[in-house]
N, C-alpha and C positions, 0 to 999 in steps of 0.2 A: 504494500500500499504507501502509496507518495505521503510524503510528509510535506510536501509545499503549501502553504498558507492558501487555502480558498478564501478563507475572511482575514483582512487586516484592515486595523485602524491606526492612525496616525495623529495625535496629538487632538483627538476628536473631543469637541464641546458642543454644547446644545444650551442655550441660555433661554430664561423668559422672565419677562417681568411681571410681578406680581401688582395687586391693587395700590399700593402705595409705590409703584414706579420702582421700587427695588429689585435689583438683578438678582435671579435665581439660577446657579449652574447646576440643570439637573444632571449634565455630564460634563465634565471637568478634565480635559486635557487626558483623554484615555487612549492610548496605544496598547494594542494585544493582537494576537495572531492566532487563529486555529486552522489545523493543519486538515487536509480535505481527509474525510473518512473520520474524523474523531468527534464526539460528544462532550460539548462544553456547557457547563452549568453558570449562569450568573446568579450570586448568590449576595445575601445582605438584607437590611432591615426595610420596613415600608419605607417608602422616600429616599432609598439609597441611590437611585437611577436605574435601575435593571430594566424597566418598562421602558424608557427611553432610549436606553442603549440598543436594545432589542429594535426599537424601530428605526433608529440611525441604520444599524447593521441589514436591516429587512427593506432599506429605502423607503420606508413610508414617511418618514421625515427627513429634511436635510440639515446639516449641521451648522452649528453657526460658525464654527471653526474647524479644521482638520480635516482631516482623508478619511475615505473609506473606500478600500478596495477589495473587489470581488473576482476569484480567478484573473488575480494579477493586474488588473484593471479599475485605473481611478475613474469612479463613478459619481465622484462628488457634484462635476460639473455637468453631467449628464442631464438633456431634457426630462419634461415628466413623460412625455410618451417613451424615450429610451429607457427609463427606470420603469414603466409600466411593462414593457417587454422583458427587461430582467426578470421583474417578480414573476409575469408569467411561465417564464421557460426553467427559471433556477432555482426561485424561493418558495416554499410552502408555508404560510403562515397559519399557526393556531392561536386564536386569538382568545383572553381569559375566559370573555363571556359568549365564546363558540360563535356568536354573529349568525346563526342559522336563521333564514327565511320562513316564517310562520306558513306562508301561503303556500309553501311548496313541500313535496314528499322528500323521504329522507333521501332518495336516489337523485330526484332533482337539485337538493342542495346540495349534493358531491359532484353533479353533473354542470353545475354552473358556470363554473370557470372556463369551459369547452364550449359555449356557447359563442363569445366573441371573436372565437377563431373558427367558424364555421364546421365546427364538428356535426355530423348529421344526428338527428334524436335518438335512430336505433343504435348506431354507435356509443354516443353518450350515454345511453342506460346499460349496454353490455359492458363499458368501462367502470361504472358507477356500481353496476351490481356484483362485478368481479371482486372490487376493491371491499364493498361491504359483506360481501361473504367472507373475506379472508379477515375480516375483524369481528366475526360473529353475528353480523345483523341481516345477514341474508334471508331471514324473514320479517324484517323490518323496511323493506324497501318502500312500501307505500305508505309507510305510517309518518304522519307529521312531527315535527318537533317537538309538539306540547302532549303527543303520546309516548313519550320516550322519556326514561329516567335520565338524570344528569353524565351517568359515565356512558350511556347509549349516543347521547348529544355529543359528546366529546369524540366520542370514537368515529360519528359522521364528521365533525370538523377537522379531524385528522384524515380522513379518507377525501373530504374537499382539498385539502391542502396538499393530498398525494398525486391527484387525479391525472395531473399535468408533468408527472414523474418528474420531480424536481430535485436537483442536487443537493440542495440544503432543505431541513425542516427547521421553524423556527416556531416555539411555543412560548407564550407567556405565562407564567403560573399556572401551568397545568393540572395541580392538584387541588387548585381552592374550590373547585365546583362539585366534586364526585366525592363518593365513598371509598373505605379503605379496601374492599377488592377491587374495584375499577382502579385504585393506583396502583396495586400489583399488575394487573392487567396492562397499563398505561407503561411501567417500566418493564415488561416482558416484550412490548412491542416495539419499545424506542431501542431496544438491545438489540431486535431481530432486523431491523431498519438500518441500523447502523452497520451488522455485519454483512448487509446487503449495498454496502458502501454508501449509507447517505451520511452527510454531515448534518450533526443534531445541536443546537443551540437553543436551552431552555435558560428561563429564571425562576429562580423559586426561592424560597425561604424554608420550605419544608424539609426536617431533616432526615424523610425519607429516601433521598438523594445524598445522604452523605457516602454511600459506598458506589454512587454509581459514576459512570463520566470518566473520561480521560483527564481533562481539564477545570479546575474549578479558578473562576474570577471571583473576587468577594470585592463588594462595593461598598463605598460607605461614606454618605454626603456629595455623590456624584463622583469620588473617586476611586479610583481603582488600588485598593490599599493591598491585595495579597493574592498572589496567582500560583496554584500547586498545581503539579502534575502528580495526576492520582495513578496512573499505569502507564506502561506503553500500548502503544497500538499493534494489533496483530499484523 
């Protein structure tokens, strides 16, 4: 497995102004590298900058200062259209609240990212059904999100993130809305995806991940305070 960084940041910063017009540095001059095929965990207390850093890595937000490199390319100055193409082809994102569409069935939610690229409906259905079957939701294809448990909704969100076969999977606090059994299922799934070659980046303060992953980046008040190499990649 190659050890070249698929994700790299260089003095990355994101600042906001609060109501009193004071500057809040959600991410403050963070430089890190994540090799292809590794599982990285962003840890730290609430408000430490984990979600903002994920948004910057995932190109959802733009940095105030610094650079983001994906597959060796500096994407910092890319246009919105170029970034949209990168997200569609390279990055799958699982949001903390799942962001499922209530008017659509499970398979339609999963297949939704394939609509803008012109994939026919029958192929969208087949690809979504295959993913949901793998995730143990083969009998839930036509259920709406409201009819499913938190763990099932999360697996739909993961399937949607994987439908375009991205190289990178990003998940924000993936255990925050699911029960203990679903947490174990999630860990097993992430391990399988890593073995298949995907690069995984999650944010979490949950101690259930204390023995998981290859890299731990600890954040506090927007700063990277510790980097821990947990194990060598296979």
